C-alpha positions in Angstrom: -6.9 -7.3 2.5 -5.5 -9.6 -0.2 -8.1 -10.9 -2.6 -7.6 -14.7 -3.1 -8.2 -16.6 -6.3 -11.8 -17.3 -7.3 -13.4 -14.3 -5.5 -13.6 -11.8 -8.3 -15.0 -12.6 -11.8 -12.4 -13.2 -14.6 -13.3 -9.9 -16.3 -12.2 -8.0 -13.1 -9.1 -10.1 -12.7 -8.1 -9.3 -16.3 -9.0 -5.6 -15.8 -6.7 -5.6 -12.7 -3.8 -6.9 -14.8 -4.5 -4.2 -17.4 -4.5 -1.4 -14.8 -1.4 -2.9 -13.2 0.4 -3.1 -16.6 -0.5 0.6 -17.3 0.8 1.6 -13.8 4.0 -0.3 -14.3 4.6 1.4 -17.6 3.8 4.8 -16.2 6.0 4.2 -13.1 9.0 3.0 -15.2 8.6 6.0 -17.5 8.8 8.3 -14.4 11.7 6.3 -13.0 13.7 6.5 -16.2 13.6 10.3 -15.9 15.8 10.1 -12.8 19.5 11.1 -13.3 20.6 7.6 -12.2 17.7 5.2 -11.5 20.0 2.4 -10.5 21.0 4.3 -7.4 17.5 3.8 -6.0 17.5 0.0 -6.4 19.0 -0.8 -3.0 16.4 1.4 -1.3 13.6 -0.1 -3.4 14.8 -3.6 -2.5 14.8 -2.9 1.2 11.3 -1.5 1.2 10.1 -4.4 -1.0 11.4 -6.8 1.6 9.7 -4.8 4.4 6.4 -4.8 2.5 6.8 -8.6 2.0 7.5 -9.3 5.7 4.8 -7.0 6.9 2.1 -9.6 6.1 3.6 -11.9 8.7 3.3 -9.3 11.6 -0.1 -9.8 13.2 -1.5 -7.3 15.6 -4.2 -8.7 18.0 -7.5 -6.8 17.6 -10.2 -8.8 19.3 -12.1 -10.7 18.1 -9.5 -11.1 15.3 -6.2 -9.7 14.3 -4.8 -7.5 11.6 -1.5 -7.3 9.8 0.5 -4.3 8.6 0.3 -3.4 4.9 2.8 -0.5 4.8 1.8 0.6 1.3 1.7 4.2 2.5 5.2 4.0 3.9 6.5 2.4 0.7 4.9 5.2 -1.3 6.4 7.9 0.9 9.9 6.6 0.8 10.0 5.2 -2.8 7.8 7.4 -4.8 7.3 5.9 -8.3 9.4 2.9 -7.3 6.5 2.0 -4.9 4.3 0.3 -7.5 6.9 -2.2 -8.9 8.0 -2.9 -5.3 4.5 -3.7 -4.2 3.9 -5.9 -7.2 7.0 -7.9 -6.5 6.2 -8.2 -2.8 2.6 -9.4 -3.6 3.9 -11.9 -6.1 6.2 -13.6 -3.5 3.4 -13.4 -0.8 1.1 -15.2 -3.2 3.7 -17.9 -4.2 5.2 -18.5 -0.8 2.4 -17.9 1.7 -0.8 -18.0 -0.4 -1.7 -14.4 0.6 -3.8 -13.4 -2.3 -3.5 -15.3 -5.6 -1.9 -15.2 -9.0 -5.1 -14.7 -10.9 -5.9 -11.7 -8.6 -2.3 -10.4 -8.5 -3.2 -7.5 -10.9 -6.2 -6.5 -8.8 -4.2 -6.7 -5.5 -1.3 -4.7 -7.0 -3.6 -2.0 -8.3 -5.6 -1.9 -5.0 -2.4 -1.4 -2.9 0.0 0.2 -5.4 -2.1 3.1 -6.6 -2.8 4.4 -3.1 0.9 4.1 -2.4 1.8 6.4 -5.3 -1.0 8.8 -4.2 0.4 8.8 -0.7 3.8 9.9 -2.1 2.2 12.9 -3.7 0.2 13.7 -0.6 3.5 13.5 1.5 5.1 16.0 -0.9 2.8 18.8 0.3 5.0 19.1 3.4 7.5 21.0 1.0 5.0 23.9 0.9 6.2 24.7 4.4 9.6 26.1 5.6 12.1 23.3 5.7 13.1 23.7 9.4 9.6 23.0 10.6 9.1 19.3 11.4 5.4 19.5 12.3 4.1 19.6 8.6 6.5 16.7 7.7 5.1 14.6 10.5 1.5 15.5 9.8 1.7 14.7 6.1 3.5 11.4 6.9 0.6 10.4 9.1 -1.9 11.4 6.5 -0.1 9.5 3.8 0.2 6.3 5.8 -3.4 6.4 6.9 -4.8 7.4 3.6 -3.1 4.7 1.6 -4.4 1.9 3.8 -7.9 3.5 4.0 -8.2 3.9 0.2 -7.0 0.3 -0.3 -9.6 -0.9 2.2 -12.4 1.0 0.4 -11.4 -0.5 -2.9 -11.2 -3.9 -1.4 -14.7 -3.5 0.2 -16.2 -2.3 -3.0 -14.7 -5.1 -5.1 -15.7 -7.9 -2.6 -19.3 -6.6 -2.0 -20.1 -6.2 -5.7 -18.7 -9.7 -6.6 -20.1 -11.9 -3.8 -20.7 -15.4 -5.4 -24.4 -16.4 -5.7 -23.9 -19.6 -3.6 -22.9 -17.5 -0.6 -25.3 -15.6 1.7 -25.0 -12.0 0.5 -26.4 -10.4 3.6 -24.2 -12.4 6.0 -21.1 -11.7 3.8 -21.8 -8.0 3.7 -22.1 -7.8 7.4 -18.7 -9.5 7.8 -17.2 -7.2 5.2 -18.6 -4.1 6.9 -17.3 -5.3 10.3 -13.9 -5.8 8.6 -14.0 -2.2 7.4 -14.2 -1.1 11.0 -11.0 -3.0 11.7 -9.4 -1.4 8.7 -10.2 2.1 9.9 -8.4 1.3 13.1 -5.5 -0.2 11.1 -5.3 3.0 9.0 -4.6 5.0 12.2 -2.0 2.4 13.3 -0.3 2.6 9.9 -0.4 6.4 9.9 1.3 6.5 13.3 3.9 3.9 12.2 4.6 5.9 9.1 4.8 9.1 11.1 7.3 7.7 13.6 9.5 6.2 10.9 9.6 9.3 8.8 10.4 11.4 11.9 13.3 9.0 12.6 14.6 9.1 9.0 14.3 12.9 9.0 16.8 13.0 11.9 19.3 10.3 10.9 18.9 9.8 7.1 17.0 12.7 5.5 18.2 11.9 2.0 16.0 8.9 2.0 13.0 11.3 2.1 14.6 13.7 -0.5 14.6 16.5 2.1 17.3 18.6 3.6 18.2 18.1 7.3 
């Protein structure tokens, strides 16, 4: 899902950096409202590492394979720390493994980070239900994980389709992109299930990581 260098026009790349800059400012403003923001740094570092490593875990899905993104999980656990965490993870993915690119870092961060923050807000709806009930917690964890990946995939598809270079075959490229979207729909379910299982586990052993009472 990473958009590499040279795919999108410079105007969109610059716009991506502008959106990412705005989201970083907004996220840091929210983080500074915490009683002690530094207490959250170890958790943010751990999830940043998990997001970074996720790109190396490939799941066979004939005729190709997919890799986990985990932006929904990062959003659920980190809240507003999710956007800076994803930006840092994407930077190191681009530098060390050439996943994405530096010119498109802003676009990729916005594409994955904004859905992560939205997944955090979606997950918070479980608090509308009585605390002892685990079913709403699990349901909203699944929805948050699946929604984040699905929304990122839709943004990716829209960006790539509307910026196909003239020297490429537009019809052939669109067919490939739409086929990839089918794979992303399956991946959204996988990520939703993975998020649901991990949230269920954390709720039992470390509920404070989810800001809920056991």
